[in-house]
N, C-alpha and C positions, 0 to 999 in steps of 0.2 A: 504493500500500500504506500502511495506517495503522500507522506505526512504533510508536505508543504502545501498541497492542493486540497487536502481533505477538509470538508466543511466542519471544523471543530466546534465553533461557537454555536452554529445552528444545531448540531447534534447535542451539545451540552444543554441547550435551552429546551429543545423539543423532546429529548429522551424521558425526563421525569414526567412531563405532561402526557406523553403517549402512554407511559407505564401506569399513570394514574387512571387512565380510561379503562384499563384491564382489571382494575380492582373489583368492580361489581361481578366479574366472571369467576372470581376466586371462591371455591367452596370453603367456607369458614364459618363456624358457629360462635366460637368464643374469642375471636380476634387474634389468636396466636399466629395463624398462618399469614394473615395480612400484615402484621407488624414485621415479621421476618422478611416478607416480600418487599415492604417499603424500605427497610433498612438496607437490604441488598441493592435496591435501586439507588438509594442515596449514596452508598459506598461506590458503586460503579460510576455514577456521575461525577463524584468527587475525584475518583481516580482518573477519569477522562480529563477533568479540569487540570489536575496536576501534570498529567502527561502532555497535554496540549501546550501548556506554557513552558514545560521543561524542554520540549523538543522543537517548538516552533516560535519561541518568543526571544527577542534580543533585547536585554536590559539596557544596552547602550543606545538603542534607537528610540528617540522621543515620540515618534509618530505612531499612527495607528498600525497595528499588525493583526494577523489572522483575519484580514478583511474579507468579507463576503458581501455580494450585492446581487440580488435577483429581482427582476422587474415584477411589480405588483399592479400599480395603476400608472402606466406610462404617461397618460395625459397630464397627470399632476406631478410627474417625476417622483412618484411615491414607490419606494422599493423596500424589499426586505434587506436592510443594510445593517450589518453588524461588524464590530471590530473592537479591539482592545488596545489601550495604551497604559502608561504608568498610573493614570487616575483610576481606570476601571479594573485593571488586572488584579490588584490586591483585594479589591472588594468582591470580585467574582470568586476568588479563592476563599475569602472569609465566608461568603454565602454558602458555598458547598460544605465547608467545615462545620459551621454553626447549624445548618439545616440537618445535616447527617446526625449530629449529636442531639438535636431536638427530637428527631425520630426515635432515637434510643431513649431519650428522656420521657417520651410518651408511652413507654412500655406499660404502665398501669392502666391506661385508658381502656375501659370496657364498654362504655356507652357509645353505640353506633361507631364502632372502630373503622369500618370500611369507609364511611363518609369522612371521618377524621383524617385518615391517612390519604384519602383522595385529595382533600383540600391541602394537606401539607405538601404533597408531591406537585400538585398544580402550582402552588405558590413558589416552590423550589425553582421551577423553570421561569416563572414570571419575574422573580426577583433578579435572577441572572440576566434576563432580557433587559431590565431597566439599566443595568450597568454596561450592556454590550451594544444596544441598538444605536445607530448613527443617523436615524431619520426622525425628524421632530414629530410628525404625526404618529409614526410607529411608537415613539417614546411615550406619547400621550396615551396610546391604546394600552400598552403593557403596564404603564403606571396605574391606569384605571382598573385593568383586569386583576392586578396584584392585590387590590383593595378588597375584592369580593371574598376570597378565602379567609382573610383576617376577620371580616364582618361575621361570617358564619362560625368561625372558631371561637369568637367572643360570645356571640348570641346563643349558641347551643351548649358549649362546654364551660361557660363562665360561671361566676358566682351569683349571688342573689340579685344584684343589680346589673346583670349582664346585658339585658335588653337596652337599658339606658346607656351603658358604656358603649355598646356596639353602635347604637344609633348616633350617639355623639361623635364617635370615631368616623363613621361614614359621612356625616354631614360636614364635619370640619375638613376632612381630606378630599372628599369629592367636590366640595365648594371651592377649595383651593385649587383643585385641578382645572377648574374652568378658566383660571387665569393662564394656565399652561396652554390650553387649547386656543384661547384668544390671541395670546402672544405668538404662538407658533403659526397660526393662520396669517397674522399680520406680517410676520417676518417672511413667510413663504411667498406671499403675493406682492411684496414690496419690490419696486423696480421693474425692469423690463422682462425679467425671466421669473417663472414660477418654479420654485424648488423647495423641498423640505430637507434636503441633505445637509447635515450639520456643517460639514466642511465647506460646502458652497455658501451656506448662510454666513459663515464666519468671514467670508471674503467680500460680502456685500458692503457697499459704502453707505451705511446708515447715518442719517443726520444725528447730531448729538441729542437734540430734544427727543427724537424718535427712540434713540437708544435708552434714554432715561425712562421713558414710558414703558418700554419693554422690560427693562431691568426691574422696575417697580412691580410689574405684573408677575414676573417670575419669582421675585423675592417674597411676595405674599404666599404663593403656592408652596415654596420650599421652606418658608418660615413655619408653616403649619407642620410639615413633616419632620423638621430638624429636632425638636421644635424650638421656636424663638418666642419668648414672652412678648406680647400677651396672647399669642395664638397657641398656647401650650396646654390648655386645660383638659383637652381630650386624653392626654397621655397618662396622668395619674389615675383617671377613671378607668381607662383601658387596662392598665397594669393592676389596678385594684381588683379587677374581676377576672383576669385571665388565668389560665392554667400554666404550669411550669414550662412546657414546650412552646406555648404561644408567647410567654414572657421572653424566652430566648430569641425568638424570631423578631419580636418588637424591638428589644434593646440591642440585639446583636446585629440586625440587618436593616430593619425598617427606618430607623433614625438616620442611618448612614446614607440612605437614598437622598434625603434632603441636602446633606452636606456635599455629596457627590454632584448633584444637579446644580447646586449653587456655584461650584467651581466650573463645571462643564458649560452651563448655559450663561450664567451671569458674568463670571470673570473671563472665561476663554472667548466667548462669542461677542461680548459687549464690553471690551476693555476700557473704552473712554468713559462710559457710564459708571464702570466700576470705580474709577478714580474719584467720582463724586459721591458714590454711595459708600465707599470704604469707611469713612469716619462713622457713618451711621451703623455699619456692621460692628465696628469696634465698640460703640456705646451699647448696642444691643447685646453683644457678647458679655460685656461687663455686667449688665443688668441680669443676664442669665446666670452668671457665676454667683453673684452676691445674693440676688433675690431668691433663687432656687435653693441655695445653701441655707439661708435663714429660714425659708419655709420648711425645709427638711427637718430642721430642729423641732418644729411644732407638731410634726406628724407622729401620731401614736400608732398608726397602722403601718406595719412593717413594709408592705408592698409600696405604699404611697411614699414612704421615706426614701426607699431606694429609687423610686421613679423621679422624685425631685432631685436626687443626687445625679441621676442621668442627665437631666436638663441642665444642671449646673456644669457638668463636665463638657457638654456640647458647646458651651459658651467659648471654650478655648478654640474650637474649630472655626467659629466665625471670626475670631480675632486673628487667627493664623491666616485665614483666607484674605483678610484685609491688610496684612502686614507689609506687602510689597517686598518681601525678602525670600530668598531661597529657603533659609532655615525655618522661617515662620510657616510658609506654605507646606514644607515637608513635615513640620510638626503637626499641622492640621490633618494631613492624610494619616500620619502615624497615630494621632489621637482617635481618629475614626476607627481604625483597625483595633487599637488597644482597647477602646471602650467597648467595641463589639465583643471582644473576648471577656473582659471584666464584667460588663453588664450581664452577659449571658450566664456567667458563672454565679454571680450574686443572686439573680432571680431564680436560677435553678435551685440554689440552696434555700432560698425563701420558700419555694414550693415543697422541698423536702422537709423543712422544719414544720411547715403547716400540716403536712400529712401526718406528722407524729403528735403535734401539740393541739391540732384542730382549733387554733386561734392565730390571728394576725396582730392582735393588740399587745403592745409591749407591756402594758400594765398587768396583763394576765400571764406573762412569762416570768422567768427567773430561775436560775440554778439548773437549767437543763443540761449544762455542760458536763455535769457529773455523770449523766446517763448516756449522753451522745458525744463522746469524746472525739470521734472521727469527724462528725459534722462540725463540732466546735473548732477543730484544727483547720478544716477546709474553709469554714466561714471566716476565720481569722486571717488566713492567708489571702483570700480573695478581697477582704476588706482592706488589708494592707496595700494590695495592688491598686484599689480604688482611691485610697488616700495618697497615692503617688509616693510610696516608699521607694527609696533608691534600690536599684536592682530589679525593679518591676517596670513593665512597659509604660505605665501611666506616668512615672517620673520623667522618663526620657521625653515623652511626647509633650508634656506640659512645660518642661524646661526649654525645649526647642521653640515653642510658641513664645515663651517669656523672652528669651534672648533674641529671637527673630524680630519681635515687635520692638524691643528696647533698642535694637541697632538699626531700625528702619530710618531712612532719611526722608521719608514721605510725610512726616508729621512734625508738628511743633514740639520742641523739647518739653514744654510745660505739660502739654496734653499727654505725652508719652509717660512722664513721671506719674501723673494722676492715674492713668490706666494701669501701669505696672504695679502701683501701690494697691489699687483695688483688686487686681488679679491676685496679689500676694495675700490680701485679706481673705479672698475666697479659698485659697490653698490652705490657709490656717483654719478656716471654719470646717473644712472637710474632715480632718481627723477627729475634731471634737465631736461631731454628731455621729460619725461612724464608730468611734471607740465607745461612746455612750450607748449606742445601739447594742454593741457586743456585750457590754456590761449588763444591760437590762435583760438580754436573752439568756446568757450563759452563766453569769456570775450571781453571787448573792444567795439568798435563801430560796429554795425551790417552792414554787407556788403550791399551796396545799391541795388545790383542786386537781392540778396536774399530778401531784404525788399520789392522790387517791386512786388514779387510774392505773392500769397495768403499766409495767415498766416501759419506759420509752426505748424504742428500738434504734440502735445506732445505724449508721450508713451501711448499705449493702454494697457488694462489689460493683454492681452496675453504676451506682452513684459515685463511688470513688473513682471509677474509670473515667466517667464524664468530666469530673473536676480535674483529674490528672491531665486529661487531654487538653483542657483549657489553660491550666497552669504552666504547662511546658512551653508554649509559645509566649505566654506573658513574661515568664522569667527569662526565656531565651532572648527575646527582644530587649528586655531590660538590661541584660549584660552585654548584648551584642546587637545594637540597633541596626547596624549595616545589613543584618540578615534580612530586614524588610526594606530599609530605605534605598538600597541599591536597586530594588525592583522598579522604583518610580522616580528616582532623582533626575534622570535625563528629561522626563516629561515636565516635572515641576520647575526645573531650572529654565527650560525653554519658555514655559508659561510666565514665570516671574519676569523674565527679560522683556516679554511683550507687555506685561502690566506696567513695568517701570517706564516704558516708553510713553504710557498714557498719563503718567504723573505730570510731566511738563505741560501736557494739554490742559490739565486742571489749573496749573499755575498761570498759564497764558490766558485762559478764559477769565480767571479771577482778576488778573491785572487789567485785562481789557474792559471788564465791567467797571473797575475803578476809574479808568480813563474816561469812559463814556459818561459816568456820573459827574465827574469833575469838569467835563467840557463846558457845560453851560456857565459854570462859575467863572472859568477863564475868559469866556466870551464877554461876560458882564464886566 
């Protein structure tokens, strides 16, 4: 087989979707066969992802690779167009890794298992498609299709308020998606040629005011998914009602779609507008870090506490994207991958703890570390990663964003000092609420009501294996960041160089506005 011409990305996207369509035909009464089938499909697709990038991807090439394009609606230049570069490739690998572990995490699911695994596998292909497609209309379609499985996974297998959480999720995300469609259509029909190919759109000469309007539309859509405050309220509700495998998909992959699209559409395709909106992104990032960290303090529900922690950590992504430095943008991509691993591990452990204690309220816990020593150790390790302990991936990612923004020459020194100080405050707040959470769950006197129940069961081998799989890359990246950064540095360096070229445009426009305002005074 000629690996260079093989349609790797199309196969990787369509294989789990096609496999999901066969699930209804599987004879299975108790769900044991279908879960093994789904796990094998997940492993095969992940193996295909690794093999495709190992054999057919050149890390030193910043451009799209593994490119495929097949005509779909030629009249609109609408094609099945996929490809991968340094922005999408790490997230495609992350998607395969997290989704496969989420399938293994779903082992205890016994209610409608065929439907559950059908949705998981369909979502598998849809999420990879979001990171791979290179056509704006196709991007909108896969972005929308990916929302449907999450809605059903929340509304059918969620907690007591699952219908409310699922409805809120679909309203927020589908509402935001309308801005993607409007912006995509506007870009496609702009000028003399009609095209929705992202590479062709990036070459169009959009007027600055037109770019600003497009940027604002995309920002609203991606701010919902990232999420950026105040468009974040769907996330705590969704996490509050989701099951452990759905948590892993939400925290590990779904939020990263917003960060990826913000880089791909806003920064890469609209660089001049990005120069104007970058300070806004920095301010929004700081608000995310501080507000979400403080809100996490007040949460007594364990899932909601971790959910607000996720929102806080994603603030570093927006600041890194707006830094105009190689180091800052590299840190933003690293933070997305790092948080995907850490967030998935924490939410999985939250689910494991709930399965044993049957409560999410911190006031009703206490002292369970005596009975669940393995879960205690794993929860502590993952919390250390979340609070950016040196030697963990979170530390490297946040440090890169810190230094990258602090050394940027695109901002006023006073503004940089204020932002760096507030980022530091957020970093200080994180260990306080996470260590306090660990204390309330595992330390102190055991809750009498919990003690009256049968002895709490410690982690089983399947759960230890899942956390071990997540901790290995977390620690590996923490000690040797180049393990990941070498995969995308060529692309981020190229993009940063283009963004830096847009900064003088901002300065010139600002200076021109000053001259035009002062002109009447000179005349007088």
